[in-house]
N, C-alpha and C positions, 0 to 999 in steps of 0.2 A: 504493500500500500504506500509506503514511503517513497519507493522508486517511482510509482505512478504519479504521485503528487509533484515530485520534482519535474517529471516529464511534462506534466500539465503546465507547471509554472514556466518552463522553457518555451512551450507552445505559445502561452499568453505573451511572454516577453518577445518572442519572434513576431507575433502579430503586432505588438506595439512598435517593433522596429519598422515593419511595413507601413504602419500608420504614420510614423515619423517621416518616412521617405515620401509618402504620398499625401501629405496634409497641407500642401500649399493652398491658399485661399484665392480663388479667381473670381473677380467681379466683372461682369459683362454689362455694358450700357449700350442701348441701341438708338438713343437720341430721338425717340418718338415723342416729341413735345416736351421733353425734359432732359436736363443734363445729369440726372440721377445722382450718384454719389460724388460727382465732381464738385469742388468747392466754388468754382466760378469759371466764366469765360472772360479772359483778359485781352485787352487790345491796346494799341498805341494810337493816339490821336493822329489823324492824317493818313490812316491805313486804308480807308474805304472811299468809294465814290459818293456815298450818302451817309453822313454821320448824324443826321437828324434822328429823333426818336418820336416820330409822329404816330406810329402804330400802337404805342402804349402797351407793348408786350410785357409780360410779368417780370422779365429779367432786366428790362431797361436797356436793351441792346440798341445800337444804331440800326436804322432802317435797312442798311445793306446786309444785315445779319438776321436770319430767320430760320424757323423750322420749315423746310420745304418738303413737298410731297414728291416721292419718287415712284418707281415701278412697283406694282403689287401692293400699293397703299402704304408702303413704308415711308418714314420720314427721315430726315437728316438735317444737321446744321449746315446751312448754305450761306456763304459770304458772296454777295453779288454787288459789287466786285471788289477785289483787293489788289492794290498796287504792288509792284515787284518789291518795293521797300517796306511793305506793310507787315505788321505783326499782329497775330490773333491766335490765342491758344487756350485750351482747357487747362486748368491747374488743380492739382490735389496736393494739399500740404501734409507734412508730418507722417510720411510713409516710411516705415522701418525697412531698411535695405540690407542690413548686415548678413542675415541668413539667406538672402536672395530676393530679387524682385524683377519682374518682367512687365513691360508695357507694349501692347500691340494695338494697332488701329487700322481700320479700313477707311481710306479717304481719297478725295479727288483733287487733282491739281490741273488747271487749264494749261494750255501750251504757251507759256511765257516765251518771249522772243530770245531771251538769253540773259547772261550776267546775273542769274538768280542767286547763286552761291548759297550762303546759309539762311537766306530768307525763304527757302522752299518749305513745303509741307513735311512734317516729320514728327518724331517722338523724342522726348528728352528726359533726363534725370538731373535735377539741380540741387546741389548741396549748399553752396554759397557762391559769392561772386567770383571766387578763384578756383572753384572745383565743380565741374559739371560736364555732361556728355550729351550730345544729341546726334540724331541719325536722320538725314534729310534727302529729299529729292532735289537735285540740282540742275542747272542748265549750263553753267560755265564748264570749260575744260572737257567738253565731250559729253556732258550730261551724266545721268545715272543716279547713283546713291553715294553719299559721302558722310563719314562720321567726323564730328568736330569734338575733340576732347580738350578741355581746359583743366590742367592739373597744376596746382600751386601758382595760378595766374598766367601760365604759359599755354597757349593754344596750338594744337597740332591738328592737321587735316589728314584723313585717311580715305582714299578712294576705295569703295567697296564694290561698285559695279559701274560700268560705263555704257552710255547709250541713251537715246531719247525715247525708249519704249514706254516709259511711264507717263508721257505727256497726254493730257486729255483723257485719262482713264481712271477708273476705280482700281485700287490695288491696296495690299496690306503691307505694312512694315512693322518691325518689332525690334526692341532693344532689351537686353537682359543683363543684369549684374548677378553673377554667382558670387560666393565668398571669395573667389580668386580670379575670375575672368569677366570680360565684357564680350557679349555675343550679339550678333545681328541676324535678323530674319526678314524674309520678304516673300511675297507671292511673285509669280512670274510676270514680267512686263508685257505690255501689249494686250490688254484685255480684249477678248473676242478675236484675236489674231493668232494664228498658228496654234490654236488649242488653249491659249491662256484664258483662265477664268476671270470673269467680271465678278469682283468680290462684293458688289453692292447688295445689300439686304441679306448678307450671310455673316454668321459669327462662327463659322467652322474654320477657325484660324489654323488648327493643327493640320487639316487636310489641304488647305489652300496655300499655306506658306511653305512652298517646296523648293525654292532656290537654294543651292548649296553655297552658303557664304561662310563655311567653316574656316576657310583660309584667312578670314578677316578677324578672327578672334584675337583679343589682346588682353594683357594682364590688367587686372583691376588695381588702380593705385591705392595706397594706404589711406590717402586723404579722402577717398570716396567711402565714407563711413558714417554710420548713424542714420538719422532720418533725412529725408529729402523731399522736394516738391517734384511731382511727376507732371510732365507737360505733353500735350498733343495739339498740333496745329502748325500754323505758318509763322515763320519769323525766328529770329535768334532766341535760343532757349534760355532766357533769363527771366525770373519772376518780375512782374511789372512791365514786361515788354522788351523793347529793343535797347540794349545797353549802349549802342552807338548813338541813340537819340537823334536819328536823322531819317527823313523820308526822301525818296528819290524816285525818278522815273514815274511821273504821274500821268503818263500818256496812254499806256496800254494795260489797263487792269484786266484781271481774269477772275473767273469763278474758282473758288476753293471750297471744299466741303468735307465734313466729318460724318460718317455714317454710323460707326460703332467703335467701341474701345473694349479692351480686355486688360485688366490690371491683375497680376498674379503676385501675391506676397507670400513668402515662406516665413512661418512663425519662428521666433527665436527658440533655440533649444530648450531654454528654461520652461517655456510654455508647453512645448511638446512633452517634456519630462512630466509635467503635471498630468497631461492626458494619459500617459503610460502609467503613472502612479495610481491614477484613479481606476484604471483597468485592473491593476494588481490588487488594489484594496477590495474591489468588487469581487474578484476571484476568491480572495481570502475569506470574505464574508460568506460566499456560497459554500466553501469547503467546511466552514464551521457549522453550517446548518445541516449538512449532509450526514 
């Protein structure tokens, strides 16, 4: 009987280990008339063609920003229209990152003529003004996807994918911090062309984000620690908007939109230990009653 008890405890402990490995908490928001768990939509003055607030929406957004109707009755946040130098993004504060965090989004970016650089649509994780990372669709230098990492106040740029295939289409991009690495994710470019899927009105991120970007993985800096603000949208990834505090190219604005987001947070080990301990206590109580 004693050996059986030990075996059962090991089984429970093993189940607890599986629970620890699979206990990341994912929150999906579909932007159907609400920003859900996001704290706010932030923008920089001068970013849009119409910054009035005549429609009196509940969020107090400029008239260029609205919940628009798409295919199949789904809605999305649409900015009509945003200048190349404009900044607008969803923000969520105080997200714990140490055990791991990932942000994914399905969004649209019109075909800007060029020189977009870090004002493209993307996802970001911001710790402070000297430490943050964002992953964006670009137009300069051949287009594609680029990561911008600011560590200790020094910014470096990392080309992840080249080409203009993401222009004028819905697609998904993602950014993950593990305890030791920074990883990047994307669906295929060219929605509707060559078999690439249009990601609008889908939250099947794991199926659609199939590009192999494993070669772009980089080490996570020690300064990327603690809680952070998560960002999704257009413009340089700093809380409060564009740190360069400038607007430019006010001639050819384009539509940008956010259809859905998925934020995945891995709980701290201490929290997971409590879950496991609770399971062991319940097991012990059951054994005493038998």
